[in-house]
N, CA and C atoms as a LAMMPS dump frame, in Angstrom:
ITEM: TIMESTEP
0
ITEM: NUMBER OF ATOMS
276
ITEM: BOX BOUNDS ff ff ff
-5.0000000000000000e+02 5.0000000000000000e+02
-5.0000000000000000e+02 5.0000000000000000e+02
-5.0000000000000000e+02 5.0000000000000000e+02
ITEM: ATOMS id mol type element x y z
1 1 1 N -155.975 -157.88 -131.773
2 1 2 C -156.249 -156.747 -132.63
3 1 3 C -157.738 -156.404 -132.506
4 2 1 N -157.998 -155.194 -132.116
5 2 2 C -159.364 -154.766 -131.874
6 2 3 C -159.917 -154.018 -133.086
7 3 1 N -161.09 -154.418 -133.547
8 3 2 C -161.725 -153.811 -134.714
9 3 3 C -162.543 -152.605 -134.263
10 4 1 N -162.583 -151.59 -135.107
11 4 2 C -163.306 -150.359 -134.787
12 4 3 C -164.772 -150.489 -135.19
13 5 1 N -165.672 -150.295 -134.214
14 5 2 C -167.103 -150.343 -134.487
15 5 3 C -167.762 -148.993 -134.216
16 6 1 N -167.071 -148.113 -133.556
17 6 2 C -167.603 -146.824 -133.132
18 6 3 C -167.707 -145.87 -134.322
19 7 1 N -168.884 -145.294 -134.546
20 7 2 C -169.101 -144.376 -135.667
21 7 3 C -168.248 -143.114 -135.535
22 8 1 N -168.044 -142.63 -134.315
23 8 2 C -167.209 -141.444 -134.109
24 8 3 C -165.771 -141.704 -134.541
25 9 1 N -165.268 -142.906 -134.278
26 9 2 C -163.911 -143.254 -134.707
27 9 3 C -163.825 -143.363 -136.22
28 10 1 N -164.871 -143.875 -136.837
29 10 2 C -164.884 -143.973 -138.303
30 10 3 C -164.876 -142.573 -138.926
31 11 1 N -165.628 -141.661 -138.339
32 11 2 C -165.621 -140.269 -138.81
33 11 3 C -164.247 -139.65 -138.593
34 12 1 N -163.622 -139.945 -137.471
35 12 2 C -162.284 -139.44 -137.17
36 12 3 C -161.293 -139.913 -138.232
37 13 1 N -161.37 -141.182 -138.611
38 13 2 C -160.485 -141.725 -139.648
39 13 3 C -160.696 -140.985 -140.955
40 14 1 N -161.95 -140.751 -141.32
41 14 2 C -162.233 -140.05 -142.577
42 14 3 C -161.765 -138.598 -142.539
43 15 1 N -161.818 -137.972 -141.374
44 15 2 C -161.33 -136.596 -141.236
45 15 3 C -159.814 -136.53 -141.359
46 16 1 N -159.127 -137.608 -141.024
47 16 2 C -157.665 -137.647 -141.04
48 16 3 C -157.152 -138.629 -142.095
49 17 1 N -157.889 -138.722 -143.207
50 17 2 C -157.532 -139.7 -144.228
51 17 3 C -156.164 -139.455 -144.856
52 18 1 N -155.624 -138.255 -144.722
53 18 2 C -154.29 -137.994 -145.27
54 18 3 C -153.225 -138.827 -144.55
55 19 1 N -153.494 -139.242 -143.311
56 19 2 C -152.556 -140.096 -142.576
57 19 3 C -152.633 -141.549 -143.035
58 20 1 N -153.681 -141.866 -143.786
59 20 2 C -153.905 -143.229 -144.257
60 20 3 C -153.977 -143.266 -145.782
61 21 1 N -153.195 -142.442 -146.431
62 21 2 C -153.236 -142.279 -147.88
63 21 3 C -152.957 -143.575 -148.629
64 22 1 N -152.214 -144.484 -148.052
65 22 2 C -151.813 -145.712 -148.732
66 22 3 C -152.825 -146.842 -148.56
67 23 1 N -153.88 -146.597 -147.802
68 23 2 C -154.931 -147.595 -147.614
69 23 3 C -156.066 -147.264 -148.582
70 24 1 N -156.555 -148.237 -149.351
71 24 2 C -157.652 -147.973 -150.294
72 24 3 C -158.861 -147.343 -149.601
73 25 1 N -159.549 -146.492 -150.324
74 25 2 C -160.68 -145.717 -149.805
75 25 3 C -161.676 -146.556 -148.993
76 26 1 N -162.095 -147.681 -149.498
77 26 2 C -163.105 -148.493 -148.823
78 26 3 C -162.595 -149.293 -147.639
79 27 1 N -161.302 -149.346 -147.431
80 27 2 C -160.715 -150.179 -146.377
81 27 3 C -160.25 -149.371 -145.164
82 28 1 N -160.29 -148.052 -145.25
83 28 2 C -159.765 -147.214 -144.159
84 28 3 C -160.463 -147.464 -142.832
85 29 1 N -161.748 -147.644 -142.874
86 29 2 C -162.503 -147.829 -141.636
87 29 3 C -162.309 -149.216 -141.039
88 30 1 N -161.623 -150.096 -141.756
89 30 2 C -161.396 -151.457 -141.282
90 30 3 C -160.08 -151.613 -140.527
91 31 1 N -159.342 -150.525 -140.331
92 31 2 C -158.06 -150.625 -139.623
93 31 3 C -158.316 -150.946 -138.154
94 32 1 N -157.336 -151.555 -137.532
95 32 2 C -157.48 -151.899 -136.117
96 32 3 C -157.273 -150.656 -135.252
97 33 1 N -157.756 -150.731 -134.047
98 33 2 C -157.579 -149.65 -133.089
99 33 3 C -156.101 -149.432 -132.8
100 34 1 N -155.348 -150.517 -132.754
101 34 2 C -153.911 -150.434 -132.5
102 34 3 C -153.199 -149.669 -133.62
103 35 1 N -153.538 -149.997 -134.857
104 35 2 C -152.945 -149.331 -136.004
105 35 3 C -153.325 -147.85 -136.036
106 36 1 N -154.579 -147.557 -135.762
107 36 2 C -155.049 -146.167 -135.74
108 36 3 C -154.284 -145.362 -134.698
109 37 1 N -154.164 -145.897 -133.5
110 37 2 C -153.466 -145.189 -132.432
111 37 3 C -152.001 -144.962 -132.779
112 38 1 N -151.356 -145.981 -133.307
113 38 2 C -149.945 -145.866 -133.684
114 38 3 C -149.741 -144.76 -134.72
115 39 1 N -150.601 -144.706 -135.721
116 39 2 C -150.476 -143.665 -136.746
117 39 3 C -150.725 -142.273 -136.174
118 40 1 N -151.721 -142.141 -135.339
119 40 2 C -152.039 -140.823 -134.783
120 40 3 C -150.92 -140.357 -133.85
121 41 1 N -150.412 -141.222 -132.994
122 41 2 C -149.345 -140.797 -132.083
123 41 3 C -148.056 -140.479 -132.826
124 42 1 N -147.754 -141.215 -133.88
125 42 2 C -146.528 -140.962 -134.645
126 42 3 C -146.641 -139.756 -135.574
127 43 1 N -147.77 -139.596 -136.241
128 43 2 C -147.871 -138.611 -137.321
129 43 3 C -148.936 -137.531 -137.116
130 44 1 N -149.789 -137.693 -136.136
131 44 2 C -150.902 -136.766 -135.96
132 44 3 C -150.507 -135.453 -135.309
133 45 1 N -151.416 -134.507 -135.402
134 45 2 C -151.223 -133.206 -134.754
135 45 3 C -151.639 -133.314 -133.289
136 46 1 N -151.34 -132.283 -132.535
137 46 2 C -151.741 -132.248 -131.139
138 46 3 C -153.257 -132.378 -131.008
139 47 1 N -153.984 -131.715 -131.893
140 47 2 C -155.448 -131.773 -131.864
141 47 3 C -155.953 -133.191 -132.147
142 48 1 N -155.346 -133.873 -133.109
143 48 2 C -155.8 -135.233 -133.421
144 48 3 C -155.461 -136.195 -132.279
145 49 1 N -154.348 -135.971 -131.611
146 49 2 C -153.984 -136.803 -130.454
147 49 3 C -154.98 -136.587 -129.315
148 50 1 N -155.319 -135.329 -129.056
149 50 2 C -156.316 -135.033 -128.017
150 50 3 C -157.647 -135.704 -128.338
151 51 1 N -158.049 -135.632 -129.61
152 51 2 C -159.334 -136.18 -130.04
153 51 3 C -159.361 -137.7 -129.908
154 52 1 N -158.285 -138.38 -130.3
155 52 2 C -158.273 -139.845 -130.208
156 52 3 C -158.313 -140.282 -128.741
157 53 1 N -157.643 -139.549 -127.869
158 53 2 C -157.698 -139.867 -126.436
159 53 3 C -159.109 -139.639 -125.906
160 54 1 N -159.758 -138.599 -126.369
161 54 2 C -161.135 -138.311 -125.961
162 54 3 C -162.085 -139.41 -126.451
163 55 1 N -161.899 -139.87 -127.692
164 55 2 C -162.793 -140.875 -128.261
165 55 3 C -162.599 -142.261 -127.648
166 56 1 N -161.373 -142.637 -127.417
167 56 2 C -161.081 -143.984 -126.918
168 56 3 C -161.033 -144.02 -125.391
169 57 1 N -160.552 -142.963 -124.794
170 57 2 C -160.379 -142.914 -123.341
171 57 3 C -158.914 -143.126 -122.999
172 58 1 N -158.417 -142.36 -122.057
173 58 2 C -156.986 -142.381 -121.754
174 58 3 C -156.531 -143.736 -121.214
175 59 1 N -157.376 -144.418 -120.463
176 59 2 C -156.982 -145.722 -119.931
177 59 3 C -156.814 -146.748 -121.052
178 60 1 N -157.722 -146.749 -122.008
179 60 2 C -157.638 -147.687 -123.132
180 60 3 C -156.445 -147.345 -124.024
181 61 1 N -156.221 -146.049 -124.279
182 61 2 C -155.073 -145.619 -125.081
183 61 3 C -153.787 -146.054 -124.392
184 62 1 N -153.703 -145.841 -123.101
185 62 2 C -152.532 -146.256 -122.331
186 62 3 C -152.327 -147.769 -122.427
187 63 1 N -153.386 -148.528 -122.273
188 63 2 C -153.301 -149.991 -122.335
189 63 3 C -152.767 -150.454 -123.701
190 64 1 N -153.317 -149.902 -124.769
191 64 2 C -152.88 -150.261 -126.122
192 64 3 C -151.431 -149.857 -126.334
193 65 1 N -151.093 -148.63 -125.963
194 65 2 C -149.746 -148.113 -126.167
195 65 3 C -148.719 -148.937 -125.399
196 66 1 N -148.968 -149.198 -124.126
197 66 2 C -148.014 -149.949 -123.31
198 66 3 C -147.853 -151.377 -123.842
199 67 1 N -148.94 -151.965 -124.319
200 67 2 C -148.857 -153.295 -124.91
201 67 3 C -147.994 -153.261 -126.175
202 68 1 N -148.16 -152.235 -126.985
203 68 2 C -147.387 -152.124 -128.221
204 68 3 C -145.905 -151.918 -127.944
205 69 1 N -145.561 -151.046 -127.007
206 69 2 C -144.137 -150.775 -126.776
207 69 3 C -143.456 -151.89 -125.998
208 70 1 N -144.243 -152.784 -125.379
209 70 2 C -143.635 -153.901 -124.659
210 70 3 C -143.113 -154.97 -125.618
211 71 1 N -143.548 -154.915 -126.866
212 71 2 C -143.071 -155.876 -127.861
213 71 3 C -141.642 -155.524 -128.269
214 72 1 N -140.912 -156.534 -128.643
215 72 2 C -139.513 -156.318 -129.024
216 72 3 C -139.402 -155.333 -130.185
217 73 1 N -140.291 -155.472 -131.15
218 73 2 C -140.294 -154.536 -132.281
219 73 3 C -141.607 -153.772 -132.282
220 74 1 N -141.507 -152.477 -132.441
221 74 2 C -142.708 -151.656 -132.605
222 74 3 C -142.382 -150.534 -133.575
223 75 1 N -143.401 -149.853 -134.046
224 75 2 C -143.222 -148.85 -135.084
225 75 3 C -143.237 -147.41 -134.571
226 76 1 N -143.143 -147.237 -133.283
227 76 2 C -143.111 -145.876 -132.748
228 76 3 C -141.714 -145.289 -132.906
229 77 1 N -141.663 -144.016 -133.27
230 77 2 C -140.386 -143.317 -133.314
231 77 3 C -139.87 -143.198 -131.874
232 78 1 N -138.563 -143.33 -131.651
233 78 2 C -138.036 -143.274 -130.273
234 78 3 C -138.481 -142.044 -129.469
235 79 1 N -138.453 -140.815 -130.046
236 79 2 C -138.913 -139.668 -129.243
237 79 3 C -140.404 -139.743 -128.905
238 80 1 N -141.207 -140.275 -129.826
239 80 2 C -142.65 -140.43 -129.593
240 80 3 C -142.88 -141.455 -128.494
241 81 1 N -142.194 -142.584 -128.59
242 81 2 C -142.312 -143.647 -127.577
243 81 3 C -141.932 -143.113 -126.193
244 82 1 N -140.837 -142.387 -126.112
245 82 2 C -140.383 -141.85 -124.833
246 82 3 C -141.377 -140.829 -124.276
247 83 1 N -141.818 -139.901 -125.107
248 83 2 C -142.747 -138.875 -124.645
249 83 3 C -144.033 -139.485 -124.103
250 84 1 N -144.659 -140.373 -124.884
251 84 2 C -145.94 -140.918 -124.453
252 84 3 C -145.796 -141.909 -123.305
253 85 1 N -144.67 -142.554 -123.202
254 85 2 C -144.433 -143.422 -122.044
255 85 3 C -144.454 -142.575 -120.773
256 86 1 N -143.747 -141.452 -120.796
257 86 2 C -143.736 -140.538 -119.654
258 86 3 C -145.109 -139.904 -119.425
259 87 1 N -145.762 -139.514 -120.515
260 87 2 C -147.079 -138.881 -120.425
261 87 3 C -148.093 -139.815 -119.763
262 88 1 N -148.164 -141.06 -120.229
263 88 2 C -149.143 -141.993 -119.688
264 88 3 C -148.805 -142.438 -118.266
265 89 1 N -147.538 -142.476 -117.914
266 89 2 C -147.166 -142.785 -116.539
267 89 3 C -147.72 -141.737 -115.594
268 90 1 N -147.768 -140.516 -116.067
269 90 2 C -148.232 -139.425 -115.217
270 90 3 C -149.758 -139.237 -115.257
271 91 1 N -150.38 -139.455 -116.41
272 91 2 C -151.777 -139.08 -116.575
273 91 3 C -152.774 -140.236 -116.673
274 92 1 N -152.286 -141.448 -116.813
275 92 2 C -153.237 -142.559 -116.987
276 92 3 C -153.337 -143.406 -115.739
């Protein structure tokens, strides 16, 4: 689990705090990179997905995503998992 240290990512989390409504105000910036990516890919807008890929880098996003979906259980919706699996195969 990778901890977020990048100030741009912390600002991104605060800009999209509605996706993290159930996390207490002071703890939002402490979420892992894996958790952040999972929430953005499942629930984020196209713009937020573009931004997270820009901030983290497509290779790192691909690495995290592929690691997550390789587990027996993951929290990605089936259509989201399928779309991004195909997307990253082509673009990463």
